[in-house]
All heavy atoms as an XYZ file, in Angstrom:
727
protein
N      -2.633     -0.408     13.266
C      -2.742      0.807     12.543
C      -1.560      1.698     12.971
O      -1.254      1.756     14.067
C      -4.118      1.524     12.802
C      -4.177      2.789     11.995
S      -5.851      3.523     12.138
C      -6.814      2.190     11.362
N      -0.901      2.297     11.967
C       0.229      3.163     12.341
C      -0.206      4.504     12.990
O      -1.323      4.970     12.707
C       0.839      3.496     10.942
C      -0.245      3.345      9.990
C      -1.093      2.279     10.529
N       0.681      4.991     13.772
C       0.400      6.313     14.390
C       1.517      7.196     13.867
O       2.703      6.946     13.891
C       0.517      6.216     15.829
C       0.296      7.574     16.564
C       0.406      7.570     18.086
O       0.049      6.587     18.638
O       1.022      8.422     18.668
N       1.077      8.346     13.201
C       2.089      9.236     12.704
C       1.873     10.593     13.481
O       0.796     11.201     13.355
C       1.865      9.498     11.238
C       1.988      8.154     10.433
C       2.896     10.503     10.682
C       1.579      8.256      8.986
N       2.921     10.996     14.210
C       2.885     12.236     14.944
C       3.847     13.279     14.352
O       4.930     12.926     14.049
C       3.165     11.969     16.420
N       3.319     14.487     14.195
C       4.187     15.571     13.625
C       4.849     16.423     14.775
O       4.165     16.739     15.702
C       3.280     16.500     12.762
N       6.066     16.648     14.692
C       6.797     17.520     15.632
C       7.526     18.551     14.737
O       8.607     18.336     14.319
C       7.850     16.717     16.486
C       7.188     15.636     17.197
C       7.178     14.288     16.873
C       6.595     16.008     18.500
C       6.457     13.355     17.608
C       6.072     15.021     19.317
C       5.945     13.754     18.814
N       6.889     19.643     14.565
C       7.371     20.714     13.671
C       7.371     20.086     12.184
O       6.351     19.640     11.746
N       8.542     20.104     11.595
C       8.599     19.475     10.238
C       8.991     18.008     10.245
O       8.997     17.431      9.175
C       9.584     20.246      9.355
O      10.833     20.168      9.962
N       9.169     17.433     11.426
C       9.592     16.017     11.605
C       8.435     15.178     11.968
O       7.440     15.748     12.470
C      10.758     15.972     12.608
C      11.948     16.737     12.280
C      12.935     16.700     13.452
N      13.629     15.473     13.578
C      14.720     15.138     13.004
N      15.392     15.966     12.259
N      15.217     13.901     13.125
N       8.513     13.897     11.655
C       7.416     13.040     11.917
C       7.910     11.702     12.655
O       9.033     11.256     12.333
C       6.721     12.562     10.621
C       5.965     13.724      9.936
C       6.699     14.582      9.119
C       4.609     13.850     10.108
C       6.055     15.692      8.537
C       4.008     14.906      9.458
C       4.655     15.778      8.738
O       4.039     16.829      8.045
N       7.139     11.342     13.589
C       7.469      9.983     14.279
C       6.445      8.967     13.949
O       5.181      9.245     14.218
C       7.565     10.235     15.784
C       7.869      8.978     16.637
C       9.223      8.561     16.360
C       7.665      9.266     18.114
N       6.797      7.865     13.307
C       5.919      6.778     12.870
C       6.094      5.657     13.946
O       7.136      5.192     14.190
C       6.343      6.318     11.536
C       5.984      7.424     10.459
C       5.481      5.097     11.183
C       7.112      8.304     10.237
N       4.908      5.270     14.490
C       4.942      4.176     15.481
C       3.965      3.130     14.905
O       2.824      3.354     14.621
C       4.341      4.633     16.837
O       5.221      5.644     17.286
C       4.500      3.485     17.841
N       4.518      1.802     14.809
C       3.694      0.744     14.498
C       3.731     -0.206     15.579
O       4.750     -0.455     16.355
C       4.367     -0.053     13.324
C       4.432      0.645     11.947
C       5.078     -0.314     10.962
C       3.023      1.042     11.535
N       2.553     -0.838     15.915
C       2.361     -1.706     17.085
C       1.566     -2.945     16.597
O       0.617     -2.891     15.847
C       1.632     -1.087     18.215
C       1.556     -1.846     19.474
C       1.023     -1.134     20.661
O       0.497     -0.043     20.444
O       1.040     -1.716     21.717
N       2.006     -4.130     16.999
C       1.239     -5.419     16.618
C       1.095     -6.118     17.966
O       1.932     -6.132     18.906
C       2.075     -6.202     15.614
N      -0.015     -6.900     17.954
C      -0.263     -7.777     19.021
C       0.230     -9.137     18.671
O      -0.237     -9.726     17.664
C      -1.751     -7.756     19.499
C      -2.184     -6.370     19.927
C      -1.986     -8.818     20.506
C      -3.633     -6.266     20.056
N       1.156     -9.729     19.393
C       1.692    -11.068     19.167
C       1.101    -12.017     20.166
O       1.510    -12.069     21.342
C       3.250    -10.987     19.316
C       3.865    -12.313     19.200
C       3.696    -13.007     17.838
O       4.166    -12.503     16.841
O       3.050    -14.038     17.850
N       0.020    -12.668     19.733
C      -0.770    -13.495     20.607
C       0.028    -14.824     20.955
O      -0.235    -15.345     22.091
C      -2.072    -13.949     19.892
N       1.000    -15.190     20.246
C       1.759    -16.466     20.607
C       2.802    -16.202     21.632
O       3.290    -17.172     22.175
C       2.328    -17.003     19.409
C       1.362    -17.501     18.259
C       2.089    -17.931     17.049
N       2.838    -16.846     16.481
C       3.798    -16.888     15.659
N       4.281    -18.133     15.311
N       4.462    -15.906     15.199
N       3.139    -15.044     21.971
C       4.234    -14.717     22.992
C       3.593    -14.163     24.234
O       2.678    -13.277     24.118
C       5.210    -13.747     22.224
C       5.928    -14.298     21.101
C       7.001    -13.373     20.655
C       7.789    -13.951     19.464
N       8.828    -13.097     19.005
N       4.056    -14.632     25.401
C       3.523    -14.208     26.652
C       3.786    -12.660     26.936
O       2.999    -12.056     27.559
C       4.392    -14.981     27.648
C       5.419    -15.681     27.017
C       5.140    -15.555     25.510
N       4.741    -12.092     26.248
C       5.024    -10.674     26.498
C       4.012     -9.807     25.730
O       3.977     -8.575     25.989
C       6.433    -10.281     26.263
C       6.984    -10.456     24.847
C       7.489    -11.821     24.522
O       7.437    -12.663     25.406
O       8.033    -12.001     23.423
N       3.329    -10.339     24.772
C       2.242     -9.653     24.101
C       2.758     -8.733     23.007
O       3.166     -9.201     21.953
N       2.473     -7.450     23.124
C       2.679     -6.479     22.058
C       4.118     -6.326     21.629
O       5.046     -6.564     22.379
C       2.165     -5.093     22.533
C       0.700     -5.085     22.804
O       0.037     -5.985     22.400
O       0.240     -4.059     23.403
N       4.285     -5.946     20.354
C       5.500     -5.657     19.790
C       5.357     -4.342     19.029
O       4.379     -4.077     18.327
C       5.867     -6.744     18.812
S       7.456     -6.601     17.898
N       6.293     -3.304     19.202
C       6.159     -2.131     18.566
C       7.569     -1.590     18.061
O       8.630     -2.084     18.507
C       5.614     -1.020     19.588
N       7.486     -0.750     17.112
C       8.757     -0.108     16.585
C       8.441      1.276     16.212
O       7.269      1.600     15.970
C       9.335     -0.992     15.401
O      10.535     -0.486     15.101
C       8.364     -0.917     14.201
N       9.524      2.132     16.141
C       9.327      3.456     15.717
C      10.419      3.899     14.692
O      11.485      3.320     14.696
C       9.453      4.426     16.935
C       8.311      4.360     17.889
C       8.452      5.320     19.080
O       9.522      5.707     19.482
N       7.375      5.792     19.456
N       9.924      4.752     13.870
C      10.872      5.304     12.794
C      10.635      6.807     12.755
O       9.476      7.209     12.853
C      10.664      4.627     11.527
C      11.725      4.880     10.419
C      13.055      4.287     10.734
O      13.195      3.265     11.346
O      14.063      4.948     10.330
N      11.736      7.567     12.444
C      11.545      8.991     12.273
C      11.764      9.398     10.886
O      12.632      8.919     10.126
C      12.550      9.674     13.222
C      12.303     11.143     13.392
C      13.242     11.726     14.437
O      13.425     11.199     15.453
O      13.872     12.864     14.062
N      10.959     10.411     10.442
C      11.111     10.989      9.127
C      11.451     12.441      9.224
O      10.944     13.159     10.108
C       9.790     10.868      8.353
N      12.411     12.880      8.474
C      12.887     14.276      8.563
C      11.857     15.260      8.103
O      11.808     16.439      8.491
C      14.184     14.420      7.708
C      15.357     13.557      8.151
C      15.991     14.094      9.456
O      15.986     15.342      9.621
O      16.370     13.297     10.308
N      11.045     14.883      7.082
C       9.897     15.766      6.623
C       8.815     14.885      6.042
O       8.919     13.673      6.006
C      10.542     16.695      5.542
C      11.172     15.991      4.379
O      10.530     15.074      3.787
N      12.493     16.307      4.030
N       7.796     15.624      5.540
C       6.586     14.912      5.168
C       6.721     14.069      3.901
O       6.236     12.983      3.795
C       5.457     15.843      4.784
C       4.200     15.338      4.324
C       3.045     16.376      4.159
C       3.343     17.203      3.013
N       2.191     18.091      2.599
N       7.776     14.361      3.062
C       8.104     13.621      1.954
C       8.663     12.243      2.228
O       8.809     11.449      1.371
C       8.956     14.401      0.915
C       8.277     15.599      0.343
O       6.986     15.568      0.264
O       8.974     16.609      0.017
N       9.256     12.135      3.401
C       9.911     10.872      3.840
C       9.007      9.989      4.762
O       9.586      8.966      5.153
C      11.254     11.264      4.525
C      12.237     11.931      3.644
C      13.534     12.269      4.368
O      13.634     12.054      5.597
N      14.509     12.765      3.707
N       7.836     10.406      4.930
C       6.926      9.517      5.814
C       6.620      8.209      5.352
O       6.782      7.182      6.078
C       5.687     10.325      6.156
C       4.627      9.455      6.825
C       5.937     11.580      7.023
N       6.402      8.063      3.999
C       5.996      6.771      3.465
C       7.307      5.853      3.515
O       7.164      4.655      3.945
C       5.564      6.931      2.019
C       4.333      7.780      1.940
C       5.228      5.558      1.358
C       3.085      7.378      2.593
N       8.458      6.374      3.226
C       9.608      5.504      3.241
C       9.929      5.022      4.710
O      10.272      3.943      4.973
C      10.791      6.238      2.710
N       9.720      6.037      5.665
C       9.908      5.632      7.093
C       8.893      4.622      7.590
O       9.186      3.763      8.385
C       9.823      6.909      7.954
N       7.687      4.770      7.098
C       6.632      3.758      7.381
C       6.979      2.372      6.939
O       6.867      1.323      7.580
C       5.233      4.258      6.762
C       4.066      3.303      7.050
C       3.777      3.233      8.520
C       2.820      3.913      6.342
N       7.541      2.360      5.704
C       8.008      1.074      5.185
C       9.156      0.475      5.979
O       9.204     -0.667      6.219
N      10.069      1.241      6.404
C      11.191      0.805      7.249
C      10.717      0.256      8.568
O      11.139     -0.783      9.103
C      12.187      1.861      7.564
C      13.015      2.312      6.264
C      13.961      3.406      6.669
C      14.682      3.980      5.437
N      15.527      5.171      5.827
N       9.715      0.951      9.166
C       9.120      0.531     10.447
C       8.382     -0.791     10.273
O       8.522     -1.721     11.066
C       8.197      1.633     10.923
N       7.756     -0.927      9.197
C       7.109     -2.243      8.795
C       8.019     -3.367      8.773
O       7.772     -4.455      9.217
N       9.106     -3.167      8.078
C      10.174     -4.114      7.946
C      10.770     -4.548      9.255
O      10.999     -5.681      9.587
C      11.338     -3.637      6.963
O      10.821     -3.401      5.782
N      10.987     -3.509     10.165
C      11.541     -3.813     11.451
C      10.560     -4.634     12.300
O      10.969     -5.568     12.962
C      11.784     -2.485     12.212
C      13.008     -1.728     11.678
C      13.116     -0.336     12.367
O      12.366     -0.001     13.278
N      14.024      0.508     11.825
N       9.335     -4.347     12.201
C       8.246     -4.957     12.977
C       8.170     -6.405     12.482
O       8.035     -7.352     13.271
C       6.888     -4.282     12.817
C       5.826     -4.694     13.757
C       6.180     -4.516     15.251
C       4.559     -3.921     13.435
N       8.193     -6.680     11.078
C       8.135     -8.081     10.627
C       9.297     -8.846     11.165
O       9.150    -10.079     11.463
C       8.127     -7.959      9.049
C       6.911     -7.414      8.567
C       6.855     -7.138      7.081
N       7.236     -8.266      6.299
C       7.598     -8.118      5.085
N       7.789     -6.987      4.407
N       7.935     -9.228      4.372
N      10.533     -8.319     11.186
C      11.751     -8.999     11.698
C      11.457     -9.300     13.210
O      11.728    -10.429     13.608
C      12.920     -8.183     11.606
C      13.605     -8.340     10.230
C      14.923     -7.635     10.216
N      15.074     -6.858      8.904
C      14.869     -5.661      8.767
N      14.421     -4.776      9.757
N      14.845     -5.031      7.526
N      10.944     -8.296     13.959
C      10.743     -8.546     15.389
C       9.681     -9.598     15.671
O       9.826    -10.294     16.732
C      10.439     -7.209     16.099
C      11.669     -6.281     16.115
C      11.441     -5.026     16.863
N      11.258     -5.332     18.220
C      10.755     -4.517     19.065
N      10.351     -3.317     18.753
N      10.638     -4.797     20.326
N       8.787     -9.705     14.766
C       7.717    -10.682     15.042
C       8.130    -12.147     14.506
O       7.451    -13.054     14.666
C       6.474    -10.236     14.284
C       5.783     -9.060     14.875
C       4.595     -8.605     13.934
C       5.167     -9.466     16.209
N       9.395    -12.228     13.952
C       9.915    -13.532     13.641
C       9.704    -13.956     12.220
O       9.786    -15.166     11.812
N       9.397    -13.068     11.310
C       9.287    -13.372      9.871
C      10.533    -14.110      9.408
O      11.622    -13.437      9.747
C       8.812    -12.333      9.048
C       8.575    -12.696      7.508
C       7.817    -11.631      6.761
O       7.198    -10.688      7.297
O       7.898    -11.720      5.481
N      10.585    -15.055      8.593
C      11.807    -15.753      8.175
C      12.609    -14.806      7.249
O      12.051    -13.878      6.497
C      11.481    -16.998      7.388
O      10.948    -16.689      6.155
N      13.933    -14.920      7.311
C      14.791    -14.108      6.447
C      14.529    -14.361      4.933
O      14.441    -13.384      4.219
C      16.267    -14.554      6.677
C      17.276    -13.677      5.912
C      17.158    -12.223      6.228
C      18.680    -14.195      6.347
N      14.134    -15.593      4.597
C      13.888    -15.831      3.136
C      12.591    -15.049      2.752
O      12.481    -14.571      1.581
C      13.712    -17.294      2.814
O      12.701    -17.848      3.607
N      11.598    -14.972      3.603
C      10.385    -14.336      3.333
C      10.666    -12.798      3.190
O      10.111    -12.098      2.386
C       9.306    -14.636      4.311
O       8.173    -13.841      4.171
N      11.366    -12.283      4.193
C      11.735    -10.867      4.136
C      12.479    -10.472      2.889
O      12.204     -9.405      2.260
C      12.615    -10.500      5.320
C      11.762    -10.401      6.683
C      12.858    -10.268      7.833
C      10.915     -9.171      6.643
N      13.425    -11.311      2.447
C      14.209    -11.077      1.268
C      13.310    -11.092      0.032
O      13.493    -10.298     -0.941
C      15.365    -12.074      1.054
C      16.477    -11.792      2.166
C      17.554    -12.959      2.020
O      17.294    -14.012      1.377
O      18.544    -12.718      2.679
N      12.299    -11.980      0.032
C      11.499    -12.098     -1.144
C      10.371    -11.034     -1.290
O      10.096    -10.547     -2.317
C      10.802    -13.496     -1.045
C       9.988    -13.825     -2.290
C       9.432    -15.249     -2.177
C       8.689    -15.700     -3.482
N       8.165    -16.987     -3.460
N       9.784    -10.597     -0.065
C       8.586     -9.737     -0.083
C       8.925     -8.333      0.436
O       7.892     -7.579      0.479
C       7.473    -10.469      0.645
C       7.095    -11.722      0.032
C       7.308    -12.960      0.703
C       6.413    -11.819     -1.218
C       6.869    -14.079      0.120
C       5.999    -12.991     -1.789
C       6.239    -14.130     -1.021
O       5.843    -15.252     -1.652
N      10.071     -8.102      0.908
C      10.248     -6.801      1.597
C      10.609     -5.597      0.659
O      11.720     -5.154      0.699
C      11.270     -6.904      2.712
C      11.178     -5.824      3.711
O      10.159     -5.203      3.832
O      12.187     -5.572      4.425
N       9.714     -5.216     -0.184
C       9.937     -4.152     -1.133
C       9.743     -2.822     -0.308
O       8.910     -2.682      0.499
C       8.928     -4.123     -2.283
N      10.600     -1.867     -0.576
C      10.416     -0.507      0.139
C       8.990     -0.035     -0.252
O       8.464      0.037     -1.384
C      11.492      0.385     -0.594
C      12.547     -0.594     -1.006
C      11.762     -1.775     -1.430
N       8.284      0.428      0.788
C       6.946      0.801      0.691
C       6.771      2.025     -0.289
O       5.841      2.053     -1.040
C       6.337      1.237      2.078
C       4.871      1.462      2.182
C       4.034      0.338      1.707
C       4.459      1.877      3.528
N       7.724      2.897     -0.248
C       7.648      4.068     -1.196
C       7.797      3.670     -2.659
O       7.447      4.395     -3.562
C       8.611      5.248     -0.813
C      10.003      4.821     -0.608
O      10.235      3.597     -0.279
O      10.902      5.625     -0.785
N       8.321      2.470     -2.977
C       8.454      2.022     -4.342
C       7.155      1.055     -4.635
O       6.740      1.007     -5.763
C       9.636      1.135     -4.540
C      10.853      1.936     -4.533
C      11.933      1.595     -3.758
C      11.036      3.115     -5.328
C      13.189      2.343     -3.762
C      12.120      3.883     -5.275
C      13.266      3.461     -4.494
N       6.651      0.412     -3.587
C       5.415     -0.495     -3.794
C       4.122      0.295     -3.993
O       3.170     -0.277     -4.371
C       5.394     -1.532     -2.676
N       4.158      1.524     -3.448
C       2.940      2.336     -3.373
C       3.249      3.775     -3.784
O       4.350      3.980     -4.181
C       2.194      2.153     -2.119
O       0.903      2.866     -2.153
C       2.943      2.780     -0.956
N       2.430      4.686     -3.503
C       2.653      6.072     -3.768
C       3.686      6.646     -2.748
O       3.810      6.128     -1.624
C       1.434      6.899     -3.747
O       1.733      8.304     -3.996
C       0.735      6.818     -2.418
N       4.437      7.646     -3.165
C       5.329      8.304     -2.211
C       4.686      9.523     -1.579
O       5.210     10.197     -0.817
C       6.589      8.760     -2.837
O       6.345      9.612     -3.850
N       3.358      9.778     -1.928
C       2.584     10.859     -1.480
C       1.780     10.544     -0.274
O       0.934      9.613     -0.324
C       1.695     11.356     -2.590
O       0.721     12.346     -2.096
N       2.093     11.104      0.835
C       1.250     10.904      2.067
C      -0.169     11.264      1.868
O      -1.049     10.556      2.318
C       1.859     11.670      3.234
C       1.188     11.556      4.576
C       1.180     10.154      4.963
C       1.944     12.406      5.688
N      -0.392     12.372      1.150
C      -1.819     12.821      0.874
C      -2.563     11.756      0.036
O      -3.712     11.428      0.364
C      -1.810     14.134      0.225
C      -1.430     15.384      0.997
C       0.072     15.521      1.054
O       0.863     14.770      0.380
O       0.554     16.416      1.796
N      -1.971     11.183     -0.921
C      -2.608     10.244     -1.705
C      -2.835      8.945     -0.989
O      -3.887      8.301     -1.036
C      -1.716      9.938     -2.893
N      -1.954      8.542     -0.049
C      -2.158      7.395      0.650
C      -3.263      7.637      1.763
O      -4.112      6.743      1.930
C      -0.841      6.992      1.440
C      -0.869      5.634      2.189
C      -1.059      4.553      1.192
C       0.444      5.464      2.888
N      -3.377      8.765      2.350
C      -4.479      9.112      3.213
C      -5.807      9.123      2.501
O      -6.859      8.558      3.031
C      -4.205     10.433      3.910
C      -3.092     10.378      4.949
C      -2.742     11.724      5.496
O      -2.767     12.753      4.727
N      -2.310     11.810      6.721
N      -5.847      9.656      1.283
C      -7.117      9.681      0.511
C      -7.571      8.303      0.145
O      -8.734      7.945      0.229
C      -6.915     10.537     -0.721
N      -6.550      7.443     -0.211
C      -6.962      6.030     -0.466
C      -7.499      5.372      0.729
O      -8.525      4.637      0.611
C      -5.644      5.322     -1.031
C      -5.957      3.889     -1.196
C      -6.507      3.374     -2.276
C      -5.374      2.906     -0.250
C      -6.749      1.944     -2.514
C      -5.528      1.615     -0.456
C      -6.264      1.079     -1.486
O      -6.524     -0.201     -1.581
N      -6.821      5.567      1.862
C      -7.303      4.907      3.061
C      -8.725      5.352      3.416
O      -9.539      4.556      3.825
C      -6.338      5.272      4.280
C      -6.757      4.553      5.560
C      -5.665      4.888      6.583
N      -6.093      4.444      7.881
C      -6.798      5.159      8.722
N      -7.046      6.426      8.481
N      -7.235      4.698      9.918
N      -9.040      6.679      3.283
C     -10.302      7.135      3.565
C     -11.374      6.521      2.621
O     -12.450      6.143      3.044
C     -10.339      8.671      3.419
O      -9.418      9.280      4.379
C     -11.687      9.343      3.722
N     -11.115      6.508      1.416
C     -11.923      5.885      0.426
C     -12.194      4.475      0.733
O     -13.309      3.899      0.625
N     -11.141      3.742      1.068
C     -11.276      2.292      1.434
C     -12.104      2.137      2.658
O     -12.958      1.156      2.643
C      -9.929      1.680      1.648
C      -9.805      0.187      1.726
C     -10.290     -0.486      0.439
C      -8.378     -0.228      1.957
N     -11.980      2.960      3.702
C     -12.851      2.883      4.781
C     -14.279      3.096      4.453
O     -15.212      2.348      5.019
C     -12.335      3.782      5.957
C     -11.095      3.414      6.581
S     -10.334      4.686      7.658
C     -11.689      5.180      8.650
N     -14.646      4.130      3.626
C     -15.939      4.396      3.174
C     -16.473      3.154      2.368
O     -17.682      2.714      2.608
C     -16.043      5.592      2.269
C     -15.935      6.882      3.080
N     -16.931      7.275      3.938
C     -14.868      7.815      3.127
C     -16.534      8.463      4.473
N     -15.298      8.755      4.074
N     -15.796      2.634      1.494
C     -16.208      1.536      0.743
C     -16.512      0.266      1.577
O     -17.589     -0.322      1.465
C     -15.062      1.112     -0.306
C     -15.423     -0.118     -1.095
C     -16.325     -0.009     -2.158
C     -14.881     -1.397     -0.880
C     -16.717     -1.134     -2.992
C     -15.203     -2.485     -1.589
C     -16.189     -2.250     -2.684
N     -15.649     -0.029      2.599
C     -15.808     -1.137      3.443
C     -17.057     -0.938      4.384
O     -17.650     -1.983      4.753
C     -14.600     -1.453      4.324
C     -13.452     -2.033      3.538
C     -12.308     -2.308      4.264
N     -11.231     -2.837      3.587
C      -9.873     -3.004      3.957
N      -9.648     -2.480      5.056
N      -9.129     -3.624      3.210
N     -17.347      0.286      4.703
C     -18.568      0.576      5.588
C     -19.823      0.614      4.785
O     -20.894      0.768      5.411
C     -18.370      1.860      6.304
O     -18.413      2.952      5.423
N     -19.816      0.461      3.433
C     -21.033      0.405      2.641
C     -21.390      1.833      2.218
O     -22.415      1.959      1.624
N     -20.473      2.788      2.293
C     -20.680      4.134      1.795
C     -19.714      4.535      0.819
O     -18.761      5.335      1.101
C     -20.674      5.087      3.028
C     -21.667      4.842      4.104
C     -21.382      5.823      5.203
N     -20.004      5.907      5.535
C     -19.461      6.219      6.640
N     -20.199      6.689      7.570
N     -18.174      6.212      6.859
N     -19.772      3.977     -0.410
C     -18.737      4.212     -1.347
C     -18.618      5.638     -1.942
O     -17.663      6.016     -2.472
C     -18.943      3.234     -2.515
C     -20.440      2.867     -2.381
C     -20.748      3.067     -0.925
N     -19.646      6.445     -1.725
C     -19.638      7.761     -2.350
C     -18.675      8.756     -1.548
O     -18.557      8.942     -0.485
C     -21.086      8.392     -2.302
């Protein structure tokens, strides 16, 4: 799960993954956004960096690495509302 921390008008996005196949374990990356409107794009960049660090093939990255802000909404509020709704749905409380 991503961590998004606000520092004034700037945001720091941290993504962490557990790499079970490697003895060193966790893999993490960070990306900074200048303002709230750039958070989704920064999240996408961090995801791409993490996928590279975890060893995803170049051909797979080239084929499937669409910028997150083009593949989904560019609105942080809309993405948060979607995530909240999805969590309620998965827990059996769709209302």
